N, C-alpha and C positions, 0 to 999 in steps of 0.2 A: 174235689170241687172244680179243679182246673179242667178235668176231663169232661165234666158235665157242661161247663161253659163252652168248651170246644165243640161238643156234640150239638149244643144248641145253635152255635154259629154255623156249623156244617149243615144242619137241617134247614136253617133259614136259607143258606146258599143254594141247597138242592131244590127247595121249593121255588126259589127265584128262578133257577135254570128251567125247571119244568113249566113254570108259568110262562116264561118267554118262549119256550119251544112250542107250547100249546097255542099261544097266541099267534106265533108265526105260521103254524100249519093251518090255522083257521083263516088267516088273512090272505095267504098265497097258496091255495090248495093245488094248483096245477104247475107249480114251479119246476122247470126242468133243470138238469145239471149243466154246468159250463162244459166246454170242450175239454177233453182229457188233457190236452197239451197245456191249456191255460191253467186248469185246476192243479195240475201237478207242479207246475213251475211257479205258482203264485199261491201256495197254500196259506201263507201267513196273511196275505191281503184278503184272500177269500174268507178266512176266519174272521178278520176284522169287519169286512162288509156284511158277512152273515150275521155277526153279533149285532151290528148296527141295525140291520133290517129287522131282526127279531125284536129288538128293543122298540123300534117305531111301530111294528105290527102289534106288539103287546099293548102299546098305548092305545092304538086304534080299537083293538078288540075290547079293551077295558071300557073305553068310552062308549062303544056301541051297546054294551050289555049293562050299562049303568043308567038308572033313571036320572033324567036331567035334574040338577040341583035346584032346590027351592031358592027363593031370593035370600032367605035367611042363612043358607049354607054358603060359607065363604071359602073353605078350603077344598080343593079337588082331591079325589082319592090319591094316596101316596103309592107310586109304583114300587114293585119289589126291588130291594137293593141288589145291584149287580154283584154277584159273588166273586167276580174276577177283578173288581176295581181296587185301586189303592185306597187304603183308609187307615188312619191312626185314631184310636178311641182312648181318651183318658178321662171321660166324664167331666165332672166339675171338681174333681179332686186335684187341688194344686199344692198339696202338702209335701210333695216330693218330686224329684226329677226321675222319670222312669228309667230303670235299669233293665234292659231287654235281655231275655234269654235267647237260646239258639232258635234259628228258623226251623219250622216244621211245615210239611206239606198240608195245606188246608183243602185244596181241590187239585187233583192231579190234572195236568194238561194232557191233551191228546194231540193227534195229528192236525185237527182243524180247530179245536176249541182250546183257548188258553186256560190256565188254572191260577192258583194263588198260593203263596207261602204266608205263614202267620207266625208271630212270636208274641210272647206274653211278658208283661212286666213282672220282675221277680219280687217287687214290693207289693203291688196290688194286681192280682191275677185277673181282675176284671178289665184291665187295660190291655189293649192289643194293638199290634201294628201289622197290617196286611199289605202285601205287595203282589202285583199282577205278574204272572209268568206267561210269556207269549206261547202261542201254539207251536208245537214241535215240527209240523210239516211231515210229509211222508218220508219213510226210509225204505227204498225199494230193494234193498239187499242186492243179491246177485241174480235173482230170477224174476224181477219185475213185480214182485208181490211185497207190499209193505210189511215189514217185520212186526209192526205194532197193531195195525187194524186190518191187515190182509186186503187192503185196497189193491186192485190189479191195474197196472199201468196200461193205458191204451196207446199204442204206438201211432205216430202220425202216418197217415196214408202216403205211401211213396209218391213223389211227384212224377206224373206220367211223362213229363217232358224233361226229366232229369238227365243230365249228361254223366255217364259213368266213366270214371278215370281208370285207365289201365296202368298200374305202377310199373309194368314191364316196358311200357313205351317210353323211350328216352325223352320224348317230348313232354312227358308229364312232369319232369323235374323232381320226381320223388326219389329220395335217397334210399339205398338198400337194394337187395336182390332177393328177399324172401327167405334167406337162410336164418338159422337160429341165432348165430352170433358171428362176428367177423372171423375170417380164417386168413392165415398168413401164407405167403408163398413158401413152397417146399425148399427153395434154394437157400434159405437162411438169410435172405436179404432184409427181412423185416417188412417187406412190402405186403399190403393187404390184398389177398387174392379175391375175396368177395367182401361185401360191406354189411352183411347181416340183415336184420329185419327191415321190412318196408316201414318207413316213417310216414304215418298217415295223420290226417287232421279231422276235427269234428265238423259236422254239418256238410259232409261230402259223401258222394256216392262212388263206390268202387266196384270194379269188375276184375277178378283175378282168376287165372288158369292155374290149377294145381300142378306142381312140378312132377317130374318123373317118379319121385318117391311118394307122390300123393299127398304132399303137405306144403304149406306156405306159412311163414312166420311174419307177423306185423305187430306194430305197436302204434298207439296214437297219443299225441300230446294235446294238452288243453291250455287255455290262457287264463284259467282261474278255477276256483273250487266249484263243485257242482256234482250232479248225478247224470250218468250218461248211459246210452244203450247202443249195442251193436246188434243189428238184426238183418237177416237176409230178406231180399225183396222178391225172391222167386223160390219155388219149391226146391229144397235141398235135402231130400230124405237120406241121401247117402253121404252127406257131409256133416262133420261135427266141428264144433268150435269150442276150444278149451283155453281157459286163462291160466297164465303162469306168472311167476315172479318176474320182476323187471331187471333182475341182475344179469349182466353179461358174463359174470364169472361162472355161472351155473344156474340153470333154471329149475324150479320145482313146481309141480302141478297144484293148482288151486281149486278149480271146479270146471265142470262142463256147462255149456249153454243149455237153456231150456228149449225143448222142441215144442213148437206151437201146434195147434190143431190142424193148420193148413200145411204142416210139414216144414215150415221155415224155422230157423233157430233165432233165439234172442238171448242176449246176456246183458245184465245191467251192472253198473259200477257205482258203488256207494261209498267208497273209501277215499275219494278225493275231497277231503275236508280242509278247512283252514289250518288245522293242526299239521297236516301232512303235505299240503300242496306246496310246490316250489316249481321253478322253471324246468327242473329235470324230471318232474313227475310224469310217468307213463303208465299205460295199461297194456300189457303184453298178451298176445293171443296166437294160437296156432290153428290153422284150418287143416283138417285131415279128411281125405276121401280117396277117390280114384284118380290116377294120373290123367290129366287132361280135362277133369271136371272144371266147369266155369262157375264161379260163385259171384253173385251180385249181392252187395250188402250196403247198408247205410249206417253211418256213425252219427249220433245226434245227442244233444243235451236234452234231458227229460225233466229235470227239476233242480231247484236250488240244492245246495249241499245238505247232506243228511245231518240232523242235529246231533251233537255229541257234547257231553259235559266236559268242561275244561277245569283244570285244577288251578285255583287261585291261591297262592301262598302269601301270607302276611306275616311279617316279623312282629313278635311280641316283645316289648321292652319292660324292664323292671320299673315300676312306678311307685312302689311303696318302701323303697330302701331308705330314702332320706339321708343317704351317705352315713348311715349309722351302723357301726360294727355290732354284730350280735354279742350280747353279754356273755362273758365267761362265767362258768359255774363258781359258786362260792366253795371255799375249801371244805372237803369232806363229801362233796356231792359227786355222783357218778352218773353217766348217761345210761339209761336203761331202754332197750328196744321194746316197742309194743308187740312186735311179731305179727303173724298173719291171723291170729285168733282174737284180735282186740275187740273188746266190748266195753266201751267207756262212755262216760257222760262228759261233755265238753261244751264250750261256748266261745264266742268271739268277744274278747275283752277290749272294748273300745278305748279304755283308758291307756292301754299300752300299744294297741294295734296288732295284737297277736291272739291266736287261739290258745286256750288253756284248759286243763282238766277241771272238773267240778262244775259249780254253778255260780251265778253272780253273788248269791248269798253265802256260798261256801266255796270260794275260789281255790283251785289247786295249782299244780305246777304248770308252767308254760310248756307247750308242745313244740318240739323242734323237728326239722326235717334234715335228712342226711344230704348235704350239698356236696362236700368233698369227702366226708366220712363214708365208709362203706355201709350201705343200708341193707335191709332185708333182701333175700334172694327172690324178688318178685319180678325181675326184669328179663329173665331168660332161663338159661339152662342150670338153674340152681346156684349160680354164682352171685354172691353179694357184690353190688356195685353202687357207686354214687351217681347222682344225676350228671355230674360233670365228666364222668367216664363213660356215659352212654354212647357217645360218639366213637369212642375207642373200641367199643364192643359191637359196632355195626348197627346200633339202634338209634336212629336220628331223633332229635328232640322236636318232632313234628306230630301234631295231633289233628285228626279230622274233626271238623266242627259242624259239618252239615251242608245242605244245599242253600245257595243264595237265591234270591228272587229271580235271577237270570237263569237259574237251573244249573249253574256251575257249582263245583265242589270247593268248599273253603277249607284250607288247611292253615293252622297256626304253627309257625316255627319259633320255638322257645330258646333257640341257641343264644340269641342276644340277651335274653333274660338271665340265663344261668352262667354263660361262659365269658371268660375274659380274653381268650385267644381269638384274634381276628380271623385266623385261618379257619376257624370253625364257625365263623359268623358271629363271634362274640362282640361285646361292647365294653372295651376297657374303661374302668372307672365307674361303671353303672351296671354291675352284675352281682348276683348273689355269691358267686365264687370268691370275690374279693372281700366280702364282708362277713364271712363265717367266724365263729368263735374258735378257740384253741382246739376244740374237738371236731371241727369241720361241720358244725351244725348252724342252722339259722332258724329263729322262731317262725312258725307258720303264719304268714300274713294272709289277707283275703285272696290275693292273686295266686299265692302258692296253694291255698286250699282248693281253689277252682281247678288249678292245673293237676293236682294230685288226684282229685276225684275223676277227672276226665282221663288221666293216664291209666289209672287202675281199671276203669271201665273198658277202655279200648285195647289195652296191651297186656292185661293179666287175666288170669282165670278167677281172681278173687271177686267176691260179691258181698253186698251188704253196705249199709251207710257208714260203717266204721272201717271199711277195707282200706281207705287211704292212709290209715294210721300205720300200715305195714311198713311204710318208708320212714317212720317217725320215731322219735325218742322223747323221753322226759327225764328230768334230773331227780335223783333220789338221794337223800342224806344217808350215808352209810353209818352203821352202828360203830360207836367208838370202840376201837380195838380190832376192827376188821382190817384186812390187808389194804383196802383203799383208803382207810382212815385210821392209821396207827396212833397209839397213845404217845404223846410227846413227853419226854422227860427233860425238863429244862434246868433242874437244879439237883444237887446231891442231897442225900438224906433217905429216909424211909418212906416208901410209897405203898399204898394198898389200892388195888383195882379189882372190880368184879369181872370174872370171865364173861365176855359179851354174849356168847351163845354156847349151847351144849355141843360137845364133841368137836370143838375147834379150839384154837389157841388165840390168846391176845397177841396182837402185833405191837411192838414198841419201836420208837426211834429216839435215840439220844441226841439232844441238841445242847451239848455241853462244850465248853472250851476245850481246845486240843490238849491232850494230856493222858496220863495213865490213871485208871480207876479200878476199884476193887468191888466185886459183886458178892453179896451174901444173901442166902435164903435157907432158913432152917425149917420151913413148913413141910409137913409130910405129904407124900403122894403128889409131888409137883415135878414137872419136866421143864427144862430150859434148853432151847435150841439157839446156838449162837456160833457164828464162824464155821458152819458146816459140822459142828459137833453137838451131841446130845448129852445132857446131864440130868440125872434123876435123883430125887429124894423119895425113897420108897420103903414103907414099913419101918421108918426110923433107923434104917441101917446105913444111911448115907446122907450127908448134908452138903449143899452147894455153898462152900465157904471159901473166902479169900481167892475168888476167881478174878484174875487180873486181866484187863484188856486195855487197849489203847484207842483213843479217839483222835483221828487225824483231822487237821484243819480243813474245813469245808467238805468233809466226806461224811455222809450220814452213817451212823452206826445203828444197825437194827438187830433185834432179837425177838424170839417168841417164847411165851410161857403159858402153861395151862395145866389142868389136872390130869393125872394119868388115867383116872377112871372115866374121864369125859364129862363128869358132872359140872354144873355151874358152881364155882366156888369163888371166894375172895382170895386174891393172891397178894402176899406181902413180901417185899424184898427191900434190901438196903444197898445203896450205891454211895461209896465214899471215895475221896481222892486217895490214890495210892501213895504210900511213903516212898520217896525216892531214895 
């Protein structure tokens, strides 16, 4: 149902875009493009004004093709909804406060046209929240061709009256001497013999004669993020321009400049973004040709910085703990792992605030997740770990959430929710680690359920709606007589117990006062294991009689009994106080 609604909204949006585009083309049939310099450096504003023009043209086209309304007609035609606009729709349903799901792309933005993101209410999927995404602008890469739409940059015509600066002229004041990097005097004095690359600037014209080795190194600095171009202003068929890394410790090749149809070279720079720009940012180039060749070139800013998604990290805190310690299991209960093949029926029990097995009419056991207890091996190389040890295994508690309306990537950091150690970003006093039960488990709350599903989706190979249970446990009452739930003997006398399962033994623990006791069993085909020894009554040839043992104060005394044949039988024995 949700996908049908999304498809309907998308279709309406596309129809709206086509309507506006058709109206705009009819209203301004001979519209020419703006100059390349202006369009490349102002793509966002061009998109905005273009959208505005299309909208007004659409209104004009609609009016001219519509019969004038009669006097009885009160409402004018409704223009199509702008698919890029911000809008929150909740209808007339006021029965709840919308809980929004994750953002999804509704219409992808491109270089000139904005788009939109949309998210849906998890309670009522007819409710949606839509946000505008601005146009991305062109990204001219390294060869002057947009990597998204293949728009080609048109370089500005060189100024016929431009004054070309020769960096070799001392009067130019330009630092450097055209070498790759500084070199020191051979006398060991530490003095610099040459000063390395020419230090050039943007929006300047330069004229350089290649050295005797046929090369010159230069780099240019900028005063802010943007996209830039280096291009020759005269035919340079025999000269190449190559970009290198900016490191003085050792350079490495990045790419060659593009050779244009007129024989000139051109290289564009798109990596000077807000993320990487600082006062030390430089673009480093080498000119290579014949010794004595004179190269004239221009360095210019061609556009705003290329768009790039930023990672926005938000800390997620525990909100459903209520300073309540997880309940310890009742005696005789043991934690059972679901494993990776879980196929269970479960629901959220609002009366306790946890997920549990079963249904509301037939509730089962509460579901727990391994917080400090070792969980299933779903987190890495087959080793079972708990959520609080993920950071120790190099797996951060961060989960990707999707794109924001700004186009940035949203990441949630759950360290504050799980951890108590501040060095890991934990939150002392308000984290799941501090409120686990004696087994290191905590019942699955709504926020834990959402986290587990997202974690399994992003960081494991598991699939299916029950996959999140791989990190979880439930408590099961052990059968009386099992190792985890031994039969307690609290008084002397004769006792009879049924062997709890076939081919196993009943487990017993004496909870008697400290002292000496005598054990007797005359039943045939019975085995007793106590104190590392085994006693058998078999075929009436032997009886376990007058076996004396001592119970120490505060120390549990345990033993096992069962049938030699492995069949389920009733076991009868007598314990009395020993005569001193």
